[in-house]
C-alpha positions in Angstrom: 12.9 -74.4 25.4 16.2 -73.5 23.9 18.9 -71.7 26.0 22.0 -70.2 24.4 24.8 -68.8 26.5 26.1 -65.6 24.9 28.4 -64.9 27.7 28.6 -63.8 31.4 25.0 -63.1 32.3 23.8 -62.7 28.7 21.6 -65.6 27.7 19.2 -66.0 24.8 16.0 -67.8 26.0 13.6 -69.1 23.3 10.3 -70.5 24.6 7.0 -70.9 22.8 8.1 -68.7 19.9 9.3 -65.9 22.3 12.9 -64.7 22.3 14.2 -63.1 25.5 17.8 -61.7 26.1 19.0 -61.3 29.6 21.4 -58.6 30.7 22.8 -57.9 27.2 26.6 -57.4 27.0 27.2 -57.5 23.3 30.5 -55.7 23.0 34.1 -56.9 23.6 34.9 -54.0 25.9 33.1 -52.7 29.0 35.2 -50.1 30.9 38.3 -52.0 32.0 36.9 -55.4 31.2 37.3 -57.4 28.0 34.7 -59.9 26.9 34.8 -62.9 24.6 34.4 -61.9 20.9 31.6 -64.4 20.4 29.3 -62.0 22.2 29.4 -59.6 19.2 27.5 -61.9 16.7 24.5 -60.0 15.4 22.2 -63.1 15.8 21.9 -62.6 19.6 20.0 -59.3 19.1 17.7 -60.3 16.2 13.9 -60.8 16.4 13.9 -60.2 20.2 10.6 -59.9 22.0 12.0 -58.4 25.2 15.2 -57.7 27.2 15.3 -58.8 30.9 17.5 -56.4 32.9 18.3 -57.7 36.4 20.2 -54.6 37.8 22.5 -51.8 37.0 26.0 -52.9 37.8 28.4 -52.4 34.8 28.8 -56.1 34.0 25.0 -56.5 33.6 23.9 -53.1 32.4 25.8 -51.8 29.3 24.1 -48.8 27.6 26.3 -49.4 24.5 24.9 -52.9 24.1 21.4 -51.7 24.5 21.9 -49.1 21.8 22.8 -52.0 19.4 19.2 -53.4 19.8 16.1 -52.3 18.0 14.6 -49.4 20.0 11.2 -51.0 19.8 12.2 -54.0 21.9 10.7 -53.7 25.4 13.1 -53.7 28.3 11.8 -55.3 31.6 13.8 -54.2 34.7 13.6 -53.0 38.3 12.4 -49.7 39.5 14.5 -46.9 38.0 14.8 -48.5 34.6 12.8 -45.8 32.9 15.0 -43.1 34.2 18.3 -44.8 33.3 17.1 -45.7 29.8 15.7 -42.3 29.1 18.6 -41.3 26.8 18.7 -44.7 25.0 15.5 -44.1 23.0 13.7 -47.2 24.3 10.0 -47.0 23.3 8.7 -49.5 25.9 10.1 -49.9 29.5 8.3 -52.1 32.0 9.3 -51.8 35.6 8.7 -54.7 38.0 9.1 -55.3 41.7 9.5 -58.8 43.2 6.3 -60.7 42.8 5.0 -58.6 39.9 4.5 -60.1 36.4 4.1 -59.0 32.8 3.1 -60.9 29.6 5.5 -61.1 26.7 3.3 -62.7 24.0 2.9 -66.3 24.9 5.0 -66.3 28.1 4.8 -64.6 31.5 7.8 -62.9 33.1 7.7 -62.6 36.9 10.3 -60.7 38.9 11.8 -62.4 41.9 13.9 -61.3 44.9 17.6 -61.2 44.7 20.1 -60.4 47.5 22.7 -58.3 45.8 22.7 -55.0 47.7 21.4 -51.6 46.5 22.5 -50.1 43.2 24.3 -46.7 43.6 22.9 -43.3 42.9 21.7 -41.4 40.9 18.8 -43.7 40.4 18.7 -46.1 43.4 17.2 -49.4 42.7 17.4 -53.1 43.6 18.5 -56.3 41.9 15.9 -58.7 40.5 15.8 -62.3 39.3 13.2 -63.4 36.8 11.0 -66.5 36.3 9.9 -67.1 32.7 6.7 -69.2 32.5 5.2 -70.9 29.5 5.2 -74.5 28.3 8.6 -74.6 30.1 9.8 -72.8 33.2 13.1 -71.0 33.6 14.7 -69.0 36.4 17.3 -66.4 35.6 19.0 -65.4 38.9 20.8 -62.3 37.6 23.3 -61.7 40.5 22.4 -62.8 44.0 23.7 -64.3 47.2 22.4 -67.4 48.9 19.2 -66.7 50.8 16.4 -68.8 52.3 13.8 -67.5 49.9 15.4 -69.4 47.0 13.6 -72.5 48.4 10.3 -70.9 47.4 11.3 -71.4 43.7 11.2 -75.2 44.2 7.4 -75.0 44.0 7.7 -73.6 40.4 9.0 -77.0 39.2 11.6 -75.3 37.1 13.0 -76.9 34.0 16.1 -74.7 33.9 17.9 -72.4 36.4 20.6 -70.0 35.1 22.8 -69.5 38.2 25.8 -67.2 38.7 28.9 -69.0 40.0 31.7 -66.5 39.8 32.8 -63.2 38.5 35.7 -61.5 36.6 38.1 -61.1 39.5 39.9 -63.3 42.0 37.6 -62.4 44.8 33.8 -62.2 45.1 32.2 -59.7 47.5 29.0 -60.0 49.4 25.9 -60.5 47.2 27.5 -63.1 44.9 27.5 -66.9 44.6 30.7 -68.9 44.3 30.6 -72.5 43.0 29.8 -74.0 46.4 27.1 -71.5 47.3 25.7 -71.9 43.8 25.5 -75.6 44.4 23.7 -75.0 47.6 21.3 -72.7 45.8 20.3 -75.3 43.2 19.8 -77.8 46.1 17.1 -75.3 47.3 15.7 -74.4 43.9 15.6 -78.0 42.6 15.5 -77.4 38.8 15.8 -80.2 36.4 18.8 -78.6 34.7 21.2 -76.0 36.1 23.3 -73.9 33.7 26.2 -71.9 35.4 26.6 -68.3 34.2 28.6 -65.2 35.3 32.0 -66.8 35.1 35.0 -67.1 32.8 33.8 -64.6 30.2 35.0 -61.2 31.4 38.5 -60.4 32.4 40.4 -57.2 33.3 42.4 -55.9 30.4 45.8 -57.6 30.2 44.7 -60.6 32.3 42.5 -62.7 30.1 45.3 -64.1 28.0 46.8 -65.6 31.2 43.6 -67.7 31.8 44.0 -67.6 35.6 42.2 -70.3 37.6 39.5 -68.1 38.9 38.3 -67.7 35.3 38.8 -71.3 34.1 37.9 -73.5 37.1 34.5 -72.4 38.5 32.4 -74.4 36.0 34.2 -77.7 36.8 34.1 -77.0 40.5 30.4 -76.1 40.4 29.6 -79.3 38.5 31.5 -81.4 41.1 29.9 -79.8 44.1 26.4 -79.8 42.5 26.7 -83.6 42.0 27.4 -83.9 45.7 24.8 -81.4 47.1 22.1 -81.7 44.5 22.5 -85.1 42.7 19.1 -85.0 41.1 19.9 -81.8 39.2 21.6 -82.1 35.8 24.4 -79.6 35.3 25.2 -78.4 31.8 28.3 -76.2 31.5 28.0 -74.2 28.2 30.6 -72.4 26.3 29.8 -69.0 24.9 27.6 -69.5 21.8 26.6 -73.0 22.8 22.9 -73.9 23.1 20.9 -76.4 25.2 17.4 -77.7 24.3 15.2 -78.8 27.2 11.8 -80.4 27.0 9.2 -79.1 29.5 9.0 -81.0 32.8 5.4 -82.0 31.9 6.9 -84.2 29.2 9.2 -85.8 31.8 7.2 -86.4 35.0 
């Protein structure tokens, strides 16, 4: 399994010859937010087998980025995805509810619960996480708060968990994980490796150059807290564009 952090919640997952891209944000500008320029490299959108769309908040669902991708690439998302993508010329949209699965060539993608509140009108929906199952096992949390059901994922014997630990502003509202709650989450999930996402990549216009602590510190804080709360989990803090290769758990009993 190869995992490449593109930025924020956008991650390229390569497993068993399948390439999946999560919550694509492939432009440097999203409304009043500016993203790292490394997100715009064309390689992230090449030869994809599917896009995983966790929910429709603006830092996860960017129509402009989806338009950059081949229209034949299937998009897997929550109920309401078909209606929202109607104008984006997507040929294949697969809607899943928590517990439902679909096959993407050699891997299975299963939707999981996420506690992130409801997505506003006009097309009301819910947030999802995803488990990707093949020779390796990966969990993409999307955006979620801490909830007891995360402990159910421990039975999946996950190789990698992609866990949100922050945001783009100085405060996080309900439905999010900060570094401490993210460390508590991986204590419940018990993956072999945890990769923090959803921090330090987006900043309001005019703020990013200041590099405030809420953008630069969460990764280090999460790694320290995870070592205390979940010492058996390896934490790998990736920079945008950096990759991690992880052998399947079956190779490391």
